[in-house]
MDTraj code that builds the backbone (N, CA, C; nanometers):
import mdtraj as md
import numpy as np

residues = "MET VAL THR SER PHE GLY ALA LEU CYS GLY ASN PHE SER GLY MET GLY ILE VAL TRP LEU ALA GLY ARG LEU LEU THR ALA GLY HIS GLY TYR GLY PRO LEU LEU ILE ILE ALA ALA GLY SER TYR LEU VAL ALA LEU THR TRP LEU HIS ILE TRP VAL PRO ARG LEU GLU SER ALA GLU PRO GLU LEU THR VAL MET GLN THR VAL".split()
xyz = np.array([
    [-1.7943, 0.5149, 0.3351],
    [-1.7286, 0.5804, 0.1513],
    [-1.6258, 0.5827, 0.1434],
    [-1.5841, 0.5669, 0.2252],
    [-1.4053, 0.6307, 0.2298],
    [-1.3604, 0.5067, 0.2037],
    [-1.3892, 0.4034, 0.2686],
    [-1.3379, 0.2397, 0.2558],
    [-1.3933, 0.1775, 0.1402],
    [-1.5181, 0.2045, 0.0700],
    [-1.5323, 0.1572, -0.0556],
    [-1.4479, 0.1962, -0.1969],
    [-1.4252, 0.3631, -0.1170],
    [-1.3694, 0.4766, -0.2830],
    [-1.2223, 0.3916, -0.2541],
    [-1.1665, 0.3535, -0.1595],
    [-1.0279, 0.2866, -0.1091],
    [-1.0196, 0.2084, -0.1820],
    [-1.1161, 0.1097, -0.1741],
    [-1.1547, -0.0527, -0.2465],
    [-1.1708, -0.0254, -0.4200],
    [-1.1839, 0.0713, -0.4375],
    [-1.2487, 0.0907, -0.5779],
    [-1.1142, 0.1524, -0.6479],
    [-1.0760, 0.2318, -0.5518],
    [-0.9039, 0.3107, -0.6204],
    [-0.7745, 0.1584, -0.6327],
    [-0.7874, 0.0726, -0.5158],
    [-0.7029, -0.0312, -0.5653],
    [-0.7216, -0.1351, -0.6499],
    [-0.9117, -0.2163, -0.6706],
    [-0.9086, -0.2349, -0.7621],
    [-0.8811, -0.2157, -0.9104],
    [-0.8809, -0.1029, -0.9181],
    [-0.9018, -0.0403, -1.0229],
    [-0.6665, 0.0053, -1.0922],
    [-0.6231, 0.0095, -0.9889],
    [-0.4730, -0.0061, -0.9725],
    [-0.4629, -0.1795, -0.9858],
    [-0.4909, -0.2485, -0.9621],
    [-0.4521, -0.3628, -0.9568],
    [-0.5043, -0.4283, -1.1229],
    [-0.6401, -0.3959, -1.1238],
    [-0.6646, -0.3983, -1.3179],
    [-0.5323, -0.3416, -1.3875],
    [-0.4803, -0.2483, -1.3364],
    [-0.3920, -0.1656, -1.4414],
    [-0.2787, -0.2479, -1.4678],
    [-0.2186, -0.2979, -1.3441],
    [-0.0723, -0.3593, -1.3053],
    [-0.0718, -0.4925, -1.3897],
    [-0.2227, -0.5720, -1.3655],
    [-0.2287, -0.6523, -1.4359],
    [-0.2220, -0.6153, -1.5993],
    [-0.2643, -0.5274, -1.6700],
    [-0.2717, -0.5105, -1.7958],
    [-0.1821, -0.4404, -1.8105],
    [-0.0450, -0.3436, -1.7414],
    [0.1018, -0.4119, -1.7830],
    [0.1468, -0.4848, -1.7810],
    [0.1387, -0.5780, -1.6952],
    [0.2041, -0.7152, -1.6736],
    [0.2133, -0.7548, -1.8178],
    [0.0563, -0.7972, -1.8714],
    [0.0351, -0.8489, -1.9632],
    [0.1609, -0.7693, -2.0803],
    [0.0970, -0.6233, -2.0776],
    [0.1896, -0.6084, -2.2326],
    [0.3052, -0.5970, -2.1804],
    [0.4155, -0.5763, -2.1081],
    [0.5433, -0.6132, -2.1153],
    [0.5704, -0.7514, -2.1165],
    [0.4875, -0.8649, -2.0389],
    [0.5950, -1.0002, -2.0694],
    [0.5468, -1.0184, -2.2035],
    [0.4320, -0.9298, -2.2908],
    [0.3989, -1.0352, -2.4339],
    [0.5201, -0.9191, -2.5137],
    [0.6052, -0.7601, -2.4615],
    [0.6662, -0.7755, -2.5451],
    [0.8098, -0.7990, -2.5267],
    [0.7975, -0.9017, -2.4566],
    [0.9455, -0.9895, -2.4222],
    [1.0705, -0.8848, -2.3262],
    [1.0380, -0.8126, -2.2024],
    [1.0493, -0.6626, -2.1703],
    [1.0953, -0.7803, -2.0166],
    [1.0357, -0.9027, -2.0242],
    [1.0341, -0.9989, -1.8684],
    [0.9785, -0.9315, -1.7465],
    [1.0446, -0.9890, -1.6450],
    [0.9593, -0.8807, -1.4876],
    [1.0526, -0.8167, -1.4494],
    [1.1230, -0.7660, -1.5192],
    [1.2373, -0.6446, -1.4394],
    [1.1668, -0.5168, -1.4388],
    [1.0526, -0.5136, -1.5181],
    [0.9898, -0.3029, -1.5265],
    [0.9344, -0.3370, -1.3805],
    [0.8462, -0.4027, -1.3740],
    [0.7373, -0.4637, -1.2516],
    [0.7881, -0.4872, -1.1603],
    [0.9245, -0.5271, -1.0945],
    [1.0186, -0.5136, -0.9603],
    [1.0394, -0.3869, -0.9670],
    [1.0715, -0.3082, -1.0250],
    [1.1041, -0.1869, -1.0478],
    [1.0088, -0.1048, -1.0099],
    [0.8425, -0.1000, -1.0172],
    [0.7623, -0.0545, -0.9993],
    [0.6964, -0.0932, -0.8703],
    [0.6965, -0.1792, -0.8366],
    [0.6973, -0.2214, -0.7103],
    [0.7935, -0.1272, -0.5615],
    [0.9145, -0.2138, -0.6299],
    [1.0230, -0.1249, -0.5834],
    [1.0387, 0.0377, -0.5472],
    [0.9315, 0.0962, -0.6642],
    [0.9642, 0.2119, -0.6685],
    [0.8026, 0.2427, -0.5706],
    [0.6966, 0.2002, -0.5618],
    [0.5815, 0.2309, -0.5347],
    [0.5764, 0.2043, -0.3580],
    [0.6845, 0.0720, -0.3175],
    [0.6984, 0.0532, -0.1194],
    [0.7942, 0.2056, -0.0912],
    [0.8562, 0.2511, -0.1842],
    [1.0006, 0.3581, -0.1016],
    [0.8402, 0.4955, -0.0945],
    [0.7711, 0.5336, -0.2419],
    [0.7062, 0.5986, -0.2164],
    [0.5998, 0.6539, -0.1249],
    [0.5654, 0.4563, -0.0576],
    [0.4730, 0.4989, 0.0433],
    [0.5669, 0.4955, 0.1432],
    [0.6643, 0.4686, 0.2325],
    [0.7772, 0.4913, 0.2962],
    [0.7925, 0.6445, 0.3325],
    [0.8204, 0.6565, 0.2437],
    [0.8009, 0.8312, 0.1945],
    [0.7365, 0.9164, 0.2884],
    [0.5689, 0.8382, 0.2068],
    [0.4028, 0.9134, 0.2266],
    [0.3977, 0.9252, 0.4092],
    [0.4074, 0.8130, 0.4612],
    [0.4339, 0.7541, 0.6099],
    [0.5038, 0.8130, 0.6701],
    [0.6577, 0.8412, 0.6662],
    [0.7547, 0.9215, 0.7292],
    [0.6968, 1.1003, 0.7242],
    [0.6120, 1.1282, 0.6182],
    [0.5651, 1.2568, 0.5961],
    [0.5077, 1.3042, 0.7116],
    [0.3866, 1.2315, 0.6868],
    [0.2775, 1.2663, 0.7765],
    [0.2808, 1.1672, 0.9448],
    [0.3884, 1.1335, 0.9450],
    [0.3683, 1.0453, 1.1148],
    [0.5347, 1.0729, 1.0989],
    [0.6482, 1.1459, 1.1401],
    [0.6969, 1.2103, 1.1713],
    [0.8301, 1.1256, 1.2372],
    [0.7277, 1.1122, 1.3986],
    [0.8110, 1.0467, 1.4688],
    [0.6917, 0.9525, 1.5860],
    [0.7464, 0.8109, 1.5289],
    [0.6327, 0.7102, 1.6367],
    [0.6870, 0.7355, 1.7437],
    [0.6298, 0.7228, 1.8611],
    [0.6902, 0.6414, 1.9415],
    [0.5386, 0.5383, 1.9944],
    [0.5925, 0.4689, 2.0761],
    [0.5829, 0.3327, 2.1671],
    [0.4600, 0.4340, 2.2245],
    [0.3114, 0.3823, 2.2840],
    [0.1691, 0.3714, 2.3062],
    [0.1879, 0.3570, 2.4993],
    [0.1646, 0.4233, 2.5614],
    [0.2049, 0.3654, 2.6468],
    [0.0197, 0.2910, 2.7470],
    [0.0739, 0.1889, 2.7993],
    [-0.0874, 0.0427, 2.8677],
    [-0.1743, 0.1603, 2.9174],
    [-0.2794, 0.1648, 2.9024],
    [-0.3468, 0.2232, 3.0476],
    [-0.4217, 0.1309, 3.0948],
    [-0.4813, 0.1440, 3.2072],
    [-0.4954, 0.0524, 3.3000],
    [-0.6371, 0.0534, 3.3170],
    [-0.7049, -0.0079, 3.2535],
    [-0.8705, -0.0280, 3.2427],
    [-0.9129, -0.1278, 3.3706],
    [-1.0231, -0.1179, 3.4668],
    [-1.0845, -0.2231, 3.5120],
    [-1.2130, -0.2446, 3.4826],
    [-1.2188, -0.3801, 3.4435],
    [-1.3476, -0.4701, 3.3777],
    [-1.4493, -0.4148, 3.4722],
    [-1.5569, -0.4165, 3.4060],
    [-1.6617, -0.3824, 3.4907],
    [-1.7747, -0.5208, 3.4588],
    [-1.8605, -0.5720, 3.5256],
    [-1.9343, -0.6326, 3.5009],
    [-2.0861, -0.6326, 3.5374],
    [-2.1701, -0.6641, 3.5083],
    [-2.2791, -0.5978, 3.4908],
    [-2.3536, -0.7278, 3.5285],
])
top = md.Topology()
chain = top.add_chain()
for i, resn in enumerate(residues, 1):
    res = top.add_residue(resn, chain, resSeq=i)
    for name in ("N", "CA", "C"):
        top.add_atom(name, md.element.get_by_symbol(name[0]), res)
traj = md.Trajectory(xyz[None], top)
C-alpha cells in the first residue's frame, strides 16, 4: 500500500514536471528554470536524509552458517 502510494505521488510529480517543462519552453524561458528545480529538489532530498539519518556508520558483517537441508 505504501509503495503504491509513493508510485502514485511520483507519477503525478512527473506529470507536473512535464507540464511545467512544456509551459516554460513554450514561453521561451529555456531549460534554466528546470535545472534550478532539479538542483533544489536534490538539495531538499539531501537535507531530508541528513535530518532523518544524521550519522551513517558502516555495518559490521554477520557471520552466518549456511545450513543444508
